ZADO-1210 file (C-alpha; in nm, 4 decimals, padded with zeros to 6 digits):
<atoms>
<atom x="-00.6229" y="01.4914" z="-00.7604" code="MET" pos="1"/>
<atom x="-00.3332" y="01.7296" z="-00.7216" code="ASP" pos="2"/>
<atom x="-00.0207" y="01.6544" z="-00.5218" code="HIS" pos="3"/>
<atom x="-00.1083" y="01.3009" z="-00.4122" code="LYS" pos="4"/>
<atom x="00.1708" y="01.0971" z="-00.2564" code="ARG" pos="5"/>
<atom x="00.1571" y="00.7184" z="-00.2537" code="ILE" pos="6"/>
<atom x="00.3936" y="00.4752" z="-00.0796" code="MET" pos="7"/>
<atom x="00.3949" y="00.1105" z="-00.1850" code="VAL" pos="8"/>
<atom x="00.5638" y="-00.1957" z="-00.0342" code="VAL" pos="9"/>
<atom x="00.5765" y="-00.4829" z="-00.2857" code="GLU" pos="10"/>
<atom x="00.8533" y="-00.7410" z="-00.3192" code="ASP" pos="11"/>
<atom x="00.7515" y="-00.8888" z="-00.6570" code="ASP" pos="12"/>
<atom x="00.9342" y="-00.6988" z="-00.9363" code="PRO" pos="13"/>
<atom x="00.6613" y="-00.7691" z="-01.1938" code="GLY" pos="14"/>
<atom x="00.3856" y="-00.6377" z="-00.9694" code="ILE" pos="15"/>
<atom x="00.6020" y="-00.3358" z="-00.8770" code="ARG" pos="16"/>
<atom x="00.6328" y="-00.2560" z="-01.2486" code="ASP" pos="17"/>
<atom x="00.2554" y="-00.2823" z="-01.3008" code="VAL" pos="18"/>
<atom x="00.1860" y="-00.0663" z="-00.9945" code="LEU" pos="19"/>
<atom x="00.4340" y="00.1953" z="-01.1148" code="GLU" pos="20"/>
<atom x="00.2576" y="00.2159" z="-01.4513" code="ILE" pos="21"/>
<atom x="-00.0892" y="00.2339" z="-01.2922" code="LEU" pos="22"/>
<atom x="-00.0028" y="00.4796" z="-01.0165" code="LEU" pos="23"/>
<atom x="00.2257" y="00.7223" z="-01.2000" code="THR" pos="24"/>
<atom x="-00.0792" y="00.8888" z="-01.3571" code="ASN" pos="25"/>
<atom x="-00.2523" y="00.9174" z="-01.0193" code="ILE" pos="26"/>
<atom x="00.0376" y="01.0252" z="-00.7985" code="SER" pos="27"/>
<atom x="00.2879" y="01.3050" z="-00.8403" code="ASP" pos="28"/>
<atom x="00.5129" y="01.1438" z="-00.5774" code="HIS" pos="29"/>
<atom x="00.5269" y="00.7642" z="-00.5952" code="LEU" pos="30"/>
<atom x="00.7677" y="00.5584" z="-00.3879" code="TYR" pos="31"/>
<atom x="00.7752" y="00.1804" z="-00.4292" code="ILE" pos="32"/>
<atom x="00.9822" y="-00.0158" z="-00.1773" code="ALA" pos="33"/>
<atom x="01.0835" y="-00.3792" z="-00.2323" code="PRO" pos="34"/>
<atom x="01.1102" y="-00.4514" z="00.1417" code="THR" pos="35"/>
<atom x="00.9715" y="-00.3412" z="00.4766" code="ALA" pos="36"/>
<atom x="01.3166" y="-00.2082" z="00.5691" code="THR" pos="37"/>
<atom x="01.3312" y="00.0171" z="00.2628" code="ALA" pos="38"/>
<atom x="00.9739" y="00.1315" z="00.3289" code="PHE" pos="39"/>
<atom x="01.0481" y="00.2340" z="00.6878" code="TYR" pos="40"/>
<atom x="01.3636" y="00.4223" z="00.5862" code="SER" pos="41"/>
<atom x="01.1565" y="00.6340" z="00.3438" code="GLU" pos="42"/>
<atom x="00.8612" y="00.6749" z="00.5808" code="LEU" pos="43"/>
<atom x="01.0595" y="00.9078" z="00.8043" code="GLY" pos="44"/>
<atom x="01.0970" y="01.1579" z="00.5189" code="LYS" pos="45"/>
<atom x="00.7276" y="01.2379" z="00.4589" code="TYR" pos="46"/>
<atom x="00.3740" y="01.1143" z="00.5183" code="ILE" pos="47"/>
<atom x="00.1907" y="00.9980" z="00.2047" code="PRO" pos="48"/>
<atom x="-00.1782" y="01.0267" z="00.1177" code="ASP" pos="49"/>
<atom x="-00.2091" y="00.6492" z="00.0675" code="LEU" pos="50"/>
<atom x="-00.0219" y="00.3307" z="00.1589" code="PHE" pos="51"/>
<atom x="-00.0376" y="00.0160" z="-00.0553" code="ILE" pos="52"/>
<atom x="00.1179" y="-00.2806" z="00.1236" code="ILE" pos="53"/>
<atom x="00.1751" y="-00.6392" z="00.0187" code="ASP" pos="54"/>
<atom x="00.1155" y="-00.8814" z="00.3063" code="ILE" pos="55"/>
<atom x="00.3875" y="-01.1378" z="00.2338" code="MET" pos="56"/>
<atom x="00.7242" y="-00.9601" z="00.2368" code="LEU" pos="57"/>
<atom x="01.0750" y="-01.1076" z="00.2613" code="PRO" pos="58"/>
<atom x="01.1558" y="-00.9112" z="00.5774" code="ASP" pos="59"/>
<atom x="00.8186" y="-00.8467" z="00.7340" code="GLY" pos="60"/>
<atom x="00.4445" y="-00.8863" z="00.7280" code="ASN" pos="61"/>
<atom x="00.2132" y="-00.6283" z="00.5726" code="GLY" pos="62"/>
<atom x="-00.0491" y="-00.6793" z="00.8440" code="VAL" pos="63"/>
<atom x="00.2118" y="-00.5898" z="01.1072" code="ASP" pos="64"/>
<atom x="00.3132" y="-00.2812" z="00.9078" code="ILE" pos="65"/>
<atom x="-00.0525" y="-00.1816" z="00.8760" code="CYS" pos="66"/>
<atom x="-00.1073" y="-00.2196" z="01.2515" code="GLU" pos="67"/>
<atom x="00.2037" y="-00.0122" z="01.3193" code="ASP" pos="68"/>
<atom x="00.0916" y="00.2659" z="01.0826" code="LEU" pos="69"/>
<atom x="-00.2583" y="00.2786" z="01.2355" code="LYS" pos="70"/>
<atom x="-00.1058" y="00.3134" z="01.5854" code="LYS" pos="71"/>
<atom x="00.1205" y="00.6054" z="01.4894" code="ARG" pos="72"/>
<atom x="-00.0332" y="00.9484" z="01.5376" code="LYS" pos="73"/>
<atom x="00.1253" y="01.0789" z="01.2148" code="SER" pos="74"/>
<atom x="-00.0123" y="00.7980" z="00.9936" code="THR" pos="75"/>
<atom x="-00.3237" y="00.6731" z="01.1730" code="SER" pos="76"/>
<atom x="-00.5604" y="00.8560" z="00.9355" code="GLU" pos="77"/>
<atom x="-00.3792" y="00.7647" z="00.6116" code="VAL" pos="78"/>
<atom x="-00.5769" y="00.5067" z="00.4098" code="PRO" pos="79"/>
<atom x="-00.4161" y="00.1660" z="00.3621" code="ILE" pos="80"/>
<atom x="-00.4690" y="-00.0909" z="00.0877" code="ILE" pos="81"/>
<atom x="-00.3438" y="-00.4398" z="00.1724" code="LEU" pos="82"/>
<atom x="-00.2716" y="-00.6850" z="-00.1085" code="MET" pos="83"/>
<atom x="-00.2221" y="-01.0612" z="-00.1089" code="SER" pos="84"/>
<atom x="-00.2683" y="-01.3678" z="-00.3252" code="ALA" pos="85"/>
<atom x="-00.3740" y="-01.5580" z="-00.0131" code="ASN" pos="86"/>
<atom x="-00.7486" y="-01.5254" z="00.0472" code="LEU" pos="87"/>
<atom x="-00.7261" y="-01.6394" z="00.4086" code="THR" pos="88"/>
<atom x="-00.5604" y="-01.3097" z="00.5024" code="PHE" pos="89"/>
<atom x="-00.8801" y="-01.1248" z="00.4131" code="ALA" pos="90"/>
<atom x="-01.0523" y="-01.2861" z="00.7116" code="ASN" pos="91"/>
<atom x="-00.7862" y="-01.2102" z="00.9735" code="VAL" pos="92"/>
<atom x="-00.7141" y="-00.8434" z="00.9205" code="LEU" pos="93"/>
<atom x="-00.7067" y="-00.6664" z="01.2529" code="HIS" pos="94"/>
<atom x="-00.5159" y="-00.3632" z="01.1337" code="CYS" pos="95"/>
<atom x="-00.8182" y="-00.1706" z="01.0022" code="LYS" pos="96"/>
<atom x="-00.7014" y="-00.1551" z="00.6412" code="ALA" pos="97"/>
<atom x="-00.9328" y="00.0519" z="00.4230" code="ASP" pos="98"/>
<atom x="-00.9293" y="-00.1945" z="00.1338" code="LEU" pos="99"/>
<atom x="-00.8101" y="-00.5495" z="00.0699" code="PHE" pos="100"/>
<atom x="-00.7048" y="-00.6372" z="-00.2854" code="VAL" pos="101"/>
<atom x="-00.6692" y="-00.9999" z="-00.3878" code="HIS" pos="102"/>
<atom x="-00.3904" y="-01.0723" z="-00.6367" code="LYS" pos="103"/>
<atom x="-00.4134" y="-01.1047" z="-00.9266" code="PRO" pos="104"/>
<atom x="-00.6289" y="-00.7932" z="-00.9262" code="PHE" pos="105"/>
<atom x="-00.8593" y="-00.6356" z="-01.1800" code="ASP" pos="106"/>
<atom x="-00.6875" y="-00.3169" z="-01.2977" code="ILE" pos="107"/>
<atom x="-01.0031" y="-00.1026" z="-01.3238" code="LYS" pos="108"/>
<atom x="-01.1239" y="-00.2102" z="-00.9787" code="THR" pos="109"/>
<atom x="-00.7805" y="-00.1477" z="-00.8262" code="PHE" pos="110"/>
<atom x="-00.7412" y="00.1986" z="-00.9804" code="VAL" pos="111"/>
<atom x="-01.0993" y="00.2843" z="-00.8797" code="GLY" pos="112"/>
<atom x="-01.0234" y="00.1854" z="-00.5194" code="GLY" pos="113"/>
<atom x="-00.7045" y="00.3941" z="-00.5163" code="VAL" pos="114"/>
<atom x="-00.8837" y="00.6997" z="-00.6561" code="LYS" pos="115"/>
<atom x="-01.1722" y="00.6579" z="-00.4108" code="SER" pos="116"/>
<atom x="-00.9367" y="00.6479" z="-00.1119" code="LEU" pos="117"/>
<atom x="-00.7437" y="00.9516" z="-00.2343" code="LEU" pos="118"/>
<atom x="-01.0579" y="01.1673" z="-00.2644" code="ASN" pos="119"/>
</atoms>
């Protein structure tokens, strides 16, 4: 898995720290944004190989971000993992996310899903 770029949007500092630890070994370019605004400002700089997006954000909704990314020509084929502690979101996803991860997540299952989507 050479030269894999991952962009994450997660507002919880503790989860951001865990994701950074887990993904640093998988990605050679990892960007973790605390807000949708910060995510979109970085998105214009490059297109990653994988998006990981929390659904409940202080300034946006991960489902809306997912829908936006799937509509854009430049990002429509990039896999997306959506994450939430709220199980009801799993039933209403219309954005065609490639994987839904319920928080708290099993580390081995999460890392396996990330690696699978990057291959």
